[in-house]
PAZAMAR-409431 format. One line per field, with one value per residue: residue number from 0; x, y, z of N, C-alpha, C, O in turn. Coordinates in pm, whole numbers, plus 50000, padded with zeros to 5 digits. Last residue first. Layout:
// residues N
num	(NUM | ...) $
npx	(X | ...) $
npy	(Y | ...) $
npz	(Z | ...) $
capx	(X | ...) $
capy	(Y | ...) $
capz	(Z | ...) $
cpx	(X | ...) $
cpy	(Y | ...) $
cpz	(Z | ...) $
opx	(X | ...) $
opy	(Y | ...) $
opz	(Z | ...) $
// end
This chain:
// residues 187
num	(186 | 185 | 184 | 183 | 182 | 181 | 180 | 179 | 178 | 177 | 176 | 175 | 174 | 173 | 172 | 171 | 170 | 169 | 168 | 167 | 166 | 165 | 164 | 163 | 162 | 161 | 160 | 159 | 158 | 157 | 156 | 155 | 154 | 153 | 152 | 151 | 150 | 149 | 148 | 147 | 146 | 145 | 144 | 143 | 142 | 141 | 140 | 139 | 138 | 137 | 136 | 135 | 134 | 133 | 132 | 131 | 130 | 129 | 128 | 127 | 126 | 125 | 124 | 123 | 122 | 121 | 120 | 119 | 118 | 117 | 116 | 115 | 114 | 113 | 112 | 111 | 110 | 109 | 108 | 107 | 106 | 105 | 104 | 103 | 102 | 101 | 100 | 99 | 98 | 97 | 96 | 95 | 94 | 93 | 92 | 91 | 90 | 89 | 88 | 87 | 86 | 85 | 84 | 83 | 82 | 81 | 80 | 79 | 78 | 77 | 76 | 75 | 74 | 73 | 72 | 71 | 70 | 69 | 68 | 67 | 66 | 65 | 64 | 63 | 62 | 61 | 60 | 59 | 58 | 57 | 56 | 55 | 54 | 53 | 52 | 51 | 50 | 49 | 48 | 47 | 46 | 45 | 44 | 43 | 42 | 41 | 40 | 39 | 38 | 37 | 36 | 35 | 34 | 33 | 32 | 31 | 30 | 29 | 28 | 27 | 26 | 25 | 24 | 23 | 22 | 21 | 20 | 19 | 18 | 17 | 16 | 15 | 14 | 13 | 12 | 11 | 10 | 9 | 8 | 7 | 6 | 5 | 4 | 3 | 2 | 1 | 0) $
npx	(72516 | 72280 | 72250 | 72476 | 72421 | 72229 | 72353 | 72588 | 72489 | 72357 | 72576 | 72726 | 72552 | 72529 | 72798 | 72848 | 72649 | 72737 | 72979 | 72881 | 72735 | 72928 | 73072 | 72858 | 72922 | 73043 | 73310 | 73526 | 73554 | 73338 | 73426 | 73641 | 73526 | 73449 | 73691 | 73828 | 73689 | 73751 | 74032 | 74062 | 73963 | 74165 | 74386 | 74310 | 74324 | 74601 | 74698 | 74594 | 74503 | 74206 | 74052 | 73716 | 73461 | 73483 | 73617 | 73442 | 73226 | 73352 | 73487 | 73291 | 73111 | 73031 | 72773 | 72779 | 72938 | 72776 | 72552 | 72522 | 72189 | 72211 | 72146 | 71903 | 71982 | 72131 | 72486 | 72659 | 72820 | 72935 | 73206 | 73307 | 73377 | 73152 | 73080 | 72968 | 72697 | 72600 | 72840 | 73062 | 73234 | 73443 | 73493 | 73392 | 73162 | 73276 | 73387 | 73161 | 73023 | 73207 | 73206 | 72936 | 72729 | 72390 | 72143 | 72010 | 72170 | 72380 | 72202 | 72083 | 72097 | 72343 | 72476 | 72624 | 72418 | 72326 | 72559 | 72587 | 72357 | 72420 | 72658 | 72576 | 72224 | 71975 | 71807 | 71586 | 71471 | 71360 | 71564 | 71753 | 71609 | 71595 | 71864 | 71921 | 71757 | 71860 | 72151 | 72196 | 72145 | 72310 | 72564 | 72583 | 72591 | 72847 | 73002 | 72937 | 73042 | 73313 | 73348 | 73282 | 73495 | 73716 | 73559 | 73390 | 73500 | 73765 | 73918 | 74034 | 73918 | 73582 | 73440 | 73478 | 73268 | 73317 | 73396 | 73620 | 73779 | 73834 | 74069 | 74358 | 74555 | 74895 | 75134 | 75331 | 75410 | 75628 | 75562 | 75222 | 74942 | 74788 | 74530 | 74308 | 74400 | 74616 | 74659 | 74576 | 74469 | 74635 | 74921) $
npy	(86586 | 86515 | 86249 | 86134 | 86183 | 86012 | 85765 | 85836 | 86002 | 85811 | 85654 | 85835 | 85883 | 85622 | 85570 | 85778 | 85714 | 85462 | 85543 | 85717 | 85554 | 85374 | 85531 | 85796 | 86144 | 86320 | 86297 | 86344 | 86098 | 86119 | 86322 | 86209 | 86038 | 86221 | 86329 | 86094 | 86003 | 86213 | 86191 | 85940 | 85996 | 86172 | 85997 | 85817 | 85991 | 86041 | 85781 | 85742 | 86062 | 86171 | 86357 | 86415 | 86317 | 86077 | 86133 | 86314 | 86160 | 85996 | 86159 | 86330 | 86300 | 86395 | 86392 | 86181 | 86290 | 86492 | 86336 | 86002 | 85869 | 85925 | 86131 | 86404 | 86752 | 86941 | 86866 | 86839 | 87116 | 87359 | 87292 | 86983 | 86728 | 86589 | 86579 | 86817 | 86802 | 86712 | 86803 | 86709 | 86401 | 86229 | 85977 | 85770 | 85702 | 85567 | 85342 | 85224 | 85152 | 84971 | 84768 | 84685 | 84753 | 84803 | 84691 | 84788 | 84715 | 84897 | 85193 | 85516 | 85695 | 85773 | 85975 | 85833 | 85740 | 85983 | 86074 | 85886 | 85946 | 86206 | 86177 | 86025 | 86080 | 85844 | 85818 | 85840 | 85750 | 85984 | 86170 | 86051 | 86047 | 86322 | 86386 | 86264 | 86414 | 86678 | 86635 | 86561 | 86792 | 86986 | 86869 | 86869 | 87143 | 87198 | 87039 | 87151 | 87410 | 87360 | 87271 | 87504 | 87670 | 87535 | 87486 | 87635 | 87887 | 87864 | 87761 | 87874 | 87807 | 87681 | 87471 | 87114 | 86889 | 86664 | 86416 | 86457 | 86603 | 86588 | 86813 | 86707 | 86796 | 86826 | 86724 | 86820 | 87065 | 87043 | 86857 | 86883 | 86822 | 87116 | 87285 | 87304 | 87321 | 87451 | 87575 | 87335 | 87104 | 87028 | 87131) $
npz	(88853 | 88981 | 88909 | 89037 | 89320 | 89441 | 89511 | 89632 | 89839 | 89994 | 90066 | 90215 | 90432 | 90540 | 90616 | 90800 | 90992 | 91081 | 91195 | 91394 | 91562 | 91651 | 91839 | 91958 | 92023 | 92194 | 92273 | 92115 | 91995 | 91822 | 91658 | 91532 | 91345 | 91137 | 91056 | 90990 | 90763 | 90584 | 90586 | 90465 | 90212 | 90130 | 90133 | 89933 | 89718 | 89713 | 89654 | 89400 | 89265 | 89104 | 88919 | 89030 | 89047 | 89196 | 89426 | 89540 | 89630 | 89835 | 90004 | 90104 | 90300 | 90561 | 90634 | 90813 | 91018 | 91109 | 91188 | 91286 | 91318 | 91667 | 91859 | 91841 | 91923 | 92057 | 92076 | 92397 | 92565 | 92600 | 92605 | 92469 | 92514 | 92766 | 93029 | 93098 | 93052 | 93299 | 93549 | 93660 | 93693 | 93769 | 93676 | 93822 | 93695 | 93479 | 93613 | 93726 | 93492 | 93382 | 93576 | 93567 | 93286 | 93322 | 93375 | 93587 | 93795 | 93761 | 93649 | 93614 | 93813 | 93912 | 93798 | 93606 | 93440 | 93339 | 93219 | 93011 | 92863 | 92780 | 92642 | 92414 | 92344 | 92240 | 91931 | 91747 | 91502 | 91394 | 91411 | 91232 | 90991 | 90945 | 90922 | 90674 | 90502 | 90535 | 90463 | 90194 | 90046 | 90161 | 90138 | 89854 | 89795 | 89897 | 89720 | 89474 | 89514 | 89530 | 89267 | 89128 | 89200 | 89086 | 88800 | 88656 | 88728 | 88625 | 88386 | 88091 | 87848 | 87899 | 87980 | 88035 | 88217 | 88439 | 88322 | 88181 | 88347 | 88669 | 88800 | 88979 | 89260 | 89355 | 89432 | 89262 | 89115 | 88956 | 88769 | 88683 | 88483 | 88341 | 88521 | 88676 | 88938 | 89062 | 89291 | 89539 | 89633 | 89848 | 89977) $
capx	(72618 | 72335 | 72150 | 72463 | 72525 | 72189 | 72221 | 72593 | 72572 | 72282 | 72466 | 72781 | 72598 | 72412 | 72727 | 72931 | 72648 | 72606 | 72980 | 72968 | 72670 | 72827 | 73134 | 72909 | 72870 | 72909 | 73205 | 73471 | 73657 | 73337 | 73302 | 73667 | 73581 | 73349 | 73581 | 73875 | 73686 | 73612 | 73968 | 74110 | 73892 | 74026 | 74384 | 74326 | 74195 | 74507 | 74736 | 74555 | 74595 | 74287 | 74148 | 73858 | 73483 | 73409 | 73674 | 73571 | 73209 | 73272 | 73563 | 73382 | 73100 | 73170 | 72812 | 72700 | 72985 | 72910 | 72543 | 72596 | 72327 | 72229 | 72284 | 71951 | 71915 | 72004 | 72369 | 72616 | 72775 | 72789 | 73143 | 73248 | 73488 | 73200 | 73127 | 73110 | 72782 | 72591 | 72715 | 72990 | 73146 | 73422 | 73532 | 73525 | 73150 | 73203 | 73473 | 73269 | 72961 | 73172 | 73332 | 72990 | 72841 | 72516 | 72227 | 71956 | 72039 | 72401 | 72304 | 72109 | 71963 | 72286 | 72379 | 72693 | 72500 | 72231 | 72505 | 72692 | 72370 | 72296 | 72659 | 72661 | 72365 | 72030 | 71910 | 71588 | 71536 | 71282 | 71444 | 71788 | 71645 | 71472 | 71789 | 71989 | 71738 | 71720 | 72099 | 72215 | 72075 | 72168 | 72507 | 72584 | 72477 | 72729 | 73008 | 72907 | 72899 | 73244 | 73378 | 73198 | 73358 | 73707 | 73671 | 73373 | 73361 | 73741 | 73793 | 74055 | 74055 | 73678 | 73368 | 73527 | 73316 | 73284 | 73277 | 73521 | 73707 | 73811 | 73928 | 74296 | 74458 | 74774 | 75019 | 75304 | 75289 | 75630 | 75647 | 75355 | 75027 | 74845 | 74660 | 74289 | 74286 | 74639 | 74598 | 74662 | 74411 | 74581 | 74799) $
capy	(86611 | 86649 | 86347 | 86131 | 86255 | 86144 | 85768 | 85742 | 86058 | 85922 | 85595 | 85784 | 85992 | 85693 | 85483 | 85765 | 85840 | 85475 | 85446 | 85766 | 85672 | 85325 | 85490 | 85660 | 86034 | 86355 | 86251 | 86459 | 86140 | 86018 | 86344 | 86316 | 85981 | 86144 | 86418 | 86177 | 85925 | 86177 | 86313 | 85960 | 85899 | 86220 | 86115 | 85769 | 85933 | 86151 | 85848 | 85652 | 85950 | 86158 | 86252 | 86450 | 86440 | 86081 | 86028 | 86362 | 86247 | 85940 | 86051 | 86378 | 86208 | 86368 | 86496 | 86169 | 86175 | 86526 | 86426 | 86127 | 85863 | 85832 | 86096 | 86269 | 86649 | 86899 | 86930 | 86790 | 86978 | 87357 | 87349 | 87114 | 86822 | 86616 | 86453 | 86799 | 86857 | 86625 | 86824 | 86811 | 86488 | 86355 | 86089 | 85818 | 85773 | 85692 | 85431 | 85275 | 85243 | 85093 | 84836 | 84748 | 84677 | 84873 | 84628 | 84824 | 84651 | 84756 | 85121 | 85390 | 85670 | 85645 | 86012 | 85910 | 85645 | 85891 | 86146 | 85898 | 85816 | 86179 | 86256 | 85965 | 86116 | 85938 | 85765 | 85908 | 85656 | 85861 | 86190 | 86085 | 85920 | 86243 | 86432 | 86220 | 86270 | 86646 | 86683 | 86463 | 86668 | 87011 | 86897 | 86742 | 87063 | 87261 | 87018 | 87010 | 87390 | 87416 | 87181 | 87384 | 87707 | 87552 | 87429 | 87490 | 87853 | 87898 | 87711 | 87890 | 87765 | 87781 | 87569 | 87252 | 86939 | 86807 | 86428 | 86371 | 86677 | 86493 | 86782 | 86767 | 86708 | 86888 | 86689 | 86677 | 87053 | 87149 | 86811 | 86942 | 86779 | 86982 | 87287 | 87290 | 87235 | 87373 | 87656 | 87442 | 87161 | 86928 | 87184) $
capz	(88749 | 88999 | 88867 | 88891 | 89247 | 89392 | 89447 | 89520 | 89731 | 89936 | 89989 | 90090 | 90345 | 90488 | 90522 | 90679 | 90920 | 91017 | 91085 | 91287 | 91502 | 91555 | 91712 | 91970 | 91942 | 92148 | 92363 | 92187 | 92092 | 91928 | 91734 | 91629 | 91467 | 91213 | 91093 | 91102 | 90887 | 90612 | 90638 | 90602 | 90297 | 90140 | 90219 | 90071 | 89754 | 89738 | 89779 | 89509 | 89277 | 89224 | 88885 | 89027 | 88969 | 89070 | 89340 | 89486 | 89514 | 89727 | 89941 | 90000 | 90187 | 90521 | 90539 | 90690 | 90940 | 91061 | 91072 | 91303 | 91270 | 91554 | 91827 | 91872 | 91845 | 92116 | 92016 | 92266 | 92552 | 92586 | 92725 | 92441 | 92497 | 92630 | 92968 | 93129 | 92948 | 93182 | 93474 | 93737 | 93616 | 93839 | 93590 | 93857 | 93824 | 93457 | 93534 | 93812 | 93589 | 93311 | 93543 | 93687 | 93344 | 93303 | 93273 | 93455 | 93784 | 93731 | 93725 | 93544 | 93757 | 93958 | 93903 | 93711 | 93516 | 93406 | 93333 | 93113 | 92927 | 92853 | 92765 | 92517 | 92330 | 92339 | 92021 | 91876 | 91594 | 91394 | 91493 | 91371 | 91056 | 90954 | 91039 | 90795 | 90516 | 90567 | 90590 | 90301 | 90013 | 90146 | 90270 | 89930 | 89751 | 89955 | 89865 | 89500 | 89490 | 89646 | 89379 | 89114 | 89238 | 89232 | 88875 | 88645 | 88762 | 88766 | 88440 | 88235 | 87875 | 87852 | 87900 | 88036 | 88088 | 88441 | 88408 | 88118 | 88245 | 88561 | 88775 | 88861 | 89197 | 89302 | 89513 | 89261 | 89197 | 89056 | 88880 | 88678 | 88593 | 88331 | 88454 | 88532 | 88906 | 88941 | 89187 | 89491 | 89514 | 89758 | 89920) $
cpx	(72556 | 72432 | 72198 | 72360 | 72509 | 72293 | 72193 | 72462 | 72573 | 72360 | 72384 | 72674 | 72649 | 72454 | 72608 | 72858 | 72729 | 72599 | 72848 | 72972 | 72749 | 72748 | 73031 | 72976 | 72932 | 72846 | 73064 | 73356 | 73605 | 73437 | 73285 | 73544 | 73607 | 73406 | 73481 | 73766 | 73728 | 73604 | 73822 | 74048 | 73934 | 73945 | 74242 | 74325 | 74199 | 74370 | 74638 | 74585 | 74543 | 74385 | 74246 | 73939 | 73629 | 73450 | 73604 | 73635 | 73342 | 73268 | 73483 | 73456 | 73193 | 73170 | 72959 | 72744 | 72911 | 72964 | 72680 | 72593 | 72392 | 72138 | 72300 | 72086 | 71975 | 71930 | 72241 | 72505 | 72736 | 72732 | 72990 | 73180 | 73438 | 73319 | 73189 | 73166 | 72930 | 72688 | 72714 | 72857 | 73074 | 73334 | 73517 | 73572 | 73284 | 73191 | 73404 | 73358 | 73069 | 73113 | 73305 | 73119 | 72905 | 72628 | 72357 | 72038 | 71972 | 72268 | 72310 | 72220 | 71965 | 72140 | 72301 | 72600 | 72568 | 72307 | 72405 | 72639 | 72475 | 72304 | 72533 | 72660 | 72447 | 72178 | 71967 | 71690 | 71544 | 71339 | 71356 | 71663 | 71679 | 71498 | 71656 | 71912 | 71800 | 71695 | 71956 | 72144 | 72082 | 72086 | 72356 | 72525 | 72468 | 72603 | 72885 | 72905 | 72859 | 73094 | 73310 | 73224 | 73267 | 73565 | 73646 | 73491 | 73339 | 73601 | 73776 | 73923 | 74090 | 73818 | 73460 | 73441 | 73364 | 73347 | 73228 | 73389 | 73617 | 73722 | 73921 | 74150 | 74393 | 74685 | 74888 | 75180 | 75248 | 75510 | 75658 | 75437 | 75166 | 74932 | 74710 | 74420 | 74271 | 74522 | 74596 | 74591 | 74494 | 74533 | 74747) $
cpy	(86617 | 86683 | 86489 | 86232 | 86248 | 86216 | 85901 | 85744 | 85966 | 85983 | 85705 | 85718 | 85941 | 85804 | 85553 | 85682 | 85835 | 85604 | 85455 | 85671 | 85717 | 85440 | 85444 | 85624 | 85902 | 86247 | 86282 | 86421 | 86256 | 86056 | 86239 | 86343 | 86088 | 86093 | 86342 | 86272 | 86010 | 86103 | 86285 | 86086 | 85915 | 86126 | 86169 | 85885 | 85879 | 86097 | 85962 | 85716 | 85861 | 86043 | 86242 | 86330 | 86483 | 86201 | 86024 | 86260 | 86295 | 86035 | 85985 | 86265 | 86248 | 86264 | 86484 | 86272 | 86163 | 86412 | 86466 | 86211 | 86001 | 85868 | 86019 | 86237 | 86512 | 86792 | 86872 | 86877 | 86945 | 87216 | 87342 | 87168 | 86965 | 86711 | 86479 | 86667 | 86834 | 86672 | 86725 | 86847 | 86586 | 86452 | 86225 | 85936 | 85828 | 85770 | 85567 | 85373 | 85304 | 85196 | 84968 | 84826 | 84755 | 84789 | 84699 | 84765 | 84679 | 84683 | 84975 | 85321 | 85548 | 85625 | 85891 | 85942 | 85716 | 85789 | 86060 | 85969 | 85821 | 86048 | 86231 | 86044 | 86048 | 85962 | 85873 | 85858 | 85715 | 85763 | 86067 | 86093 | 85945 | 86111 | 86361 | 86262 | 86217 | 86497 | 86645 | 86506 | 86570 | 86887 | 86913 | 86762 | 86933 | 87184 | 87076 | 86984 | 87246 | 87395 | 87230 | 87285 | 87585 | 87587 | 87443 | 87417 | 87702 | 87854 | 87740 | 87861 | 87777 | 87730 | 87679 | 87341 | 87083 | 86870 | 86572 | 86378 | 86588 | 86561 | 86686 | 86724 | 86781 | 86782 | 86749 | 86637 | 86906 | 87143 | 86917 | 86886 | 86835 | 86950 | 87144 | 87294 | 87210 | 87283 | 87580 | 87534 | 87274 | 86988 | 87087) $
cpz	(88612 | 88887 | 88880 | 88838 | 89095 | 89304 | 89377 | 89442 | 89610 | 89820 | 89921 | 90004 | 90212 | 90391 | 90459 | 90574 | 90792 | 90936 | 91009 | 91169 | 91379 | 91493 | 91608 | 91838 | 91985 | 92060 | 92320 | 92280 | 92176 | 92036 | 91843 | 91713 | 91574 | 91345 | 91179 | 91150 | 91007 | 90746 | 90672 | 90664 | 90443 | 90228 | 90237 | 90169 | 89897 | 89782 | 89813 | 89643 | 89391 | 89211 | 89001 | 88978 | 88959 | 88986 | 89204 | 89394 | 89456 | 89608 | 89830 | 89931 | 90073 | 90409 | 90499 | 90587 | 90809 | 90974 | 91019 | 91175 | 91278 | 91440 | 91696 | 91809 | 91876 | 92036 | 92076 | 92207 | 92409 | 92573 | 92719 | 92566 | 92474 | 92631 | 92831 | 93077 | 92974 | 93074 | 93360 | 93673 | 93707 | 93761 | 93660 | 93773 | 93870 | 93587 | 93514 | 93738 | 93679 | 93407 | 93471 | 93656 | 93459 | 93364 | 93245 | 93341 | 93650 | 93714 | 93684 | 93620 | 93666 | 93915 | 93954 | 93828 | 93633 | 93491 | 93410 | 93238 | 93038 | 92929 | 92848 | 92649 | 92440 | 92312 | 92112 | 91977 | 91735 | 91498 | 91497 | 91458 | 91203 | 91027 | 91054 | 90921 | 90645 | 90585 | 90621 | 90429 | 90130 | 90116 | 90262 | 90069 | 89831 | 89920 | 89935 | 89650 | 89518 | 89635 | 89507 | 89227 | 89231 | 89277 | 89023 | 88710 | 88759 | 88808 | 88589 | 88303 | 88023 | 87884 | 87849 | 87948 | 88099 | 88318 | 88411 | 88196 | 88159 | 88458 | 88657 | 88850 | 89082 | 89238 | 89463 | 89342 | 89203 | 89150 | 88989 | 88793 | 88575 | 88452 | 88442 | 88454 | 88757 | 88903 | 89056 | 89393 | 89456 | 89627 | 89816) $
opx	(72626 | 72431 | 72162 | 72382 | 72528 | 72256 | 72138 | 72462 | 72560 | 72303 | 72346 | 72679 | 72619 | 72398 | 72587 | 72855 | 72684 | 72548 | 72847 | 72969 | 72692 | 72698 | 73046 | 72941 | 73042 | 72728 | 72971 | 73310 | 73636 | 73407 | 73223 | 73556 | 73595 | 73340 | 73434 | 73750 | 73669 | 73522 | 73773 | 74016 | 73852 | 73867 | 74204 | 74269 | 74103 | 74308 | 74598 | 74506 | 74456 | 74354 | 74355 | 73898 | 73662 | 73472 | 73660 | 73700 | 73352 | 73304 | 73541 | 73486 | 73176 | 73224 | 73005 | 72751 | 72972 | 73027 | 72700 | 72628 | 72324 | 72019 | 72393 | 72134 | 72085 | 71824 | 72243 | 72439 | 72775 | 72611 | 72924 | 73102 | 73519 | 73357 | 73269 | 73287 | 73010 | 72755 | 72816 | 72772 | 73030 | 73358 | 73573 | 73680 | 73289 | 73209 | 73468 | 73399 | 73066 | 73149 | 73374 | 73137 | 72927 | 72622 | 72429 | 72006 | 71887 | 72255 | 72252 | 72321 | 71863 | 72068 | 72206 | 72641 | 72568 | 72263 | 72402 | 72669 | 72453 | 72264 | 72538 | 72662 | 72393 | 72249 | 72002 | 71663 | 71510 | 71263 | 71284 | 71656 | 71637 | 71421 | 71609 | 71897 | 71741 | 71620 | 71931 | 72084 | 71983 | 71970 | 72282 | 72446 | 72359 | 72518 | 72826 | 72816 | 72755 | 73026 | 73256 | 73130 | 73183 | 73519 | 73564 | 73518 | 73277 | 73585 | 73774 | 73825 | 74169 | 73835 | 73420 | 73378 | 73299 | 73467 | 73109 | 73283 | 73545 | 73601 | 73993 | 74114 | 74375 | 74734 | 74782 | 75126 | 75141 | 75509 | 75694 | 75385 | 75221 | 74988 | 74677 | 74418 | 74226 | 74543 | 74577 | 74474 | 74483 | 74554 | 74807) $
opy	(86637 | 86794 | 86575 | 86294 | 86350 | 86301 | 85903 | 85728 | 86012 | 86013 | 85692 | 85727 | 85999 | 85816 | 85545 | 85718 | 85881 | 85605 | 85454 | 85715 | 85750 | 85425 | 85474 | 85680 | 85897 | 86257 | 86272 | 86505 | 86265 | 86047 | 86266 | 86384 | 86060 | 86104 | 86392 | 86294 | 85998 | 86137 | 86326 | 86086 | 85903 | 86172 | 86206 | 85873 | 85895 | 86153 | 85977 | 85706 | 85903 | 85940 | 86299 | 86215 | 86577 | 86188 | 85973 | 86296 | 86315 | 85997 | 85923 | 86274 | 86204 | 86155 | 86556 | 86243 | 86138 | 86435 | 86474 | 86162 | 86104 | 85894 | 86046 | 86307 | 86503 | 86747 | 86766 | 86953 | 87014 | 87198 | 87323 | 87096 | 87057 | 86767 | 86398 | 86645 | 86832 | 86590 | 86662 | 86912 | 86550 | 86573 | 86324 | 85990 | 85923 | 85892 | 85672 | 85475 | 85425 | 85313 | 85067 | 84937 | 84876 | 84756 | 84660 | 84785 | 84602 | 84598 | 84935 | 85383 | 85483 | 85546 | 85905 | 85937 | 85666 | 85754 | 86064 | 85928 | 85767 | 86039 | 86234 | 85984 | 86018 | 85873 | 85982 | 85855 | 85647 | 85701 | 86046 | 86031 | 85867 | 86068 | 86341 | 86184 | 86136 | 86457 | 86583 | 86423 | 86503 | 86878 | 86860 | 86679 | 86891 | 87161 | 87011 | 86915 | 87222 | 87364 | 87150 | 87222 | 87565 | 87538 | 87371 | 87301 | 87647 | 87791 | 87647 | 87932 | 87697 | 87622 | 87761 | 87294 | 87166 | 86899 | 86599 | 86348 | 86638 | 86575 | 86701 | 86612 | 86903 | 86691 | 86726 | 86528 | 86870 | 87210 | 86885 | 86871 | 86835 | 87040 | 87060 | 87306 | 87102 | 87179 | 87639 | 87566 | 87306 | 86930 | 87067) $
opz	(88513 | 88833 | 88799 | 88734 | 89028 | 89223 | 89267 | 89320 | 89496 | 89715 | 89805 | 89881 | 90107 | 90282 | 90338 | 90456 | 90687 | 90824 | 90886 | 91054 | 91275 | 91382 | 91489 | 91735 | 92041 | 92025 | 92400 | 92358 | 92295 | 92155 | 91946 | 91829 | 91693 | 91448 | 91281 | 91270 | 91114 | 90832 | 90777 | 90783 | 90533 | 90312 | 90348 | 90278 | 89973 | 89873 | 89928 | 89737 | 89468 | 89152 | 88997 | 88994 | 88887 | 88865 | 89108 | 89296 | 89335 | 89496 | 89740 | 89812 | 89960 | 90425 | 90410 | 90467 | 90705 | 90871 | 90898 | 91067 | 91275 | 91462 | 91620 | 91719 | 91932 | 92079 | 92138 | 92278 | 92314 | 92569 | 92822 | 92629 | 92461 | 92734 | 92784 | 93082 | 92880 | 93012 | 93328 | 93734 | 93817 | 93764 | 93614 | 93798 | 93948 | 93587 | 93530 | 93794 | 93705 | 93402 | 93496 | 93706 | 93450 | 93482 | 93153 | 93223 | 93605 | 93626 | 93583 | 93653 | 93645 | 93976 | 94031 | 93944 | 93745 | 93600 | 93533 | 93350 | 93146 | 93045 | 92970 | 92756 | 92547 | 92265 | 92066 | 92097 | 91832 | 91573 | 91595 | 91564 | 91289 | 91113 | 91166 | 91014 | 90716 | 90674 | 90724 | 90497 | 90160 | 90156 | 90345 | 90115 | 89871 | 90005 | 90021 | 89700 | 89579 | 89733 | 89583 | 89277 | 89319 | 89380 | 89080 | 88679 | 88849 | 88913 | 88669 | 88280 | 88074 | 87942 | 87766 | 87853 | 88163 | 88316 | 88389 | 88141 | 88072 | 88480 | 88558 | 88887 | 89087 | 89171 | 89521 | 89322 | 89155 | 89254 | 89103 | 88903 | 88464 | 88515 | 88525 | 88332 | 88717 | 88841 | 88950 | 89413 | 89337 | 89521 | 89711) $
// end
């Protein structure tokens, strides 16, 4: 348990994995800080989604990149082929998947969301490694764990067939840039 119940308690050998809020950034208001502790962390996370989402979706619709399932289906149905620049090995691999629908390329029965692929919103909103390092006194190991979770959230969407790797890298970069720009004003 990364946060346990020790957000405002001194470090204890009984809770070596607990992270503490940086009280130089989030000033305490009482001896027990539920509101300026766990609630504030939830508030920052919710605020981050609200700030990142509209900007990320604006970029998505401006660029309009097709989802992997759309391209795979075009290749599978021979609407895109070698003459269009599709490498033969890739075309053969996709046609060998036995797709029965565009959605069957993904790990989700309903397929991908209906909005464009780039940049990935899950990745953009996975900006915890930026803001948590500011408001928490994380150990190096804890910070690495948060960064790993951010990356895992984004990479899982590629594994599921709904994003390209570059969608996720762009999303992570956009989300973290927005956080770096907007977080000081929020705090």
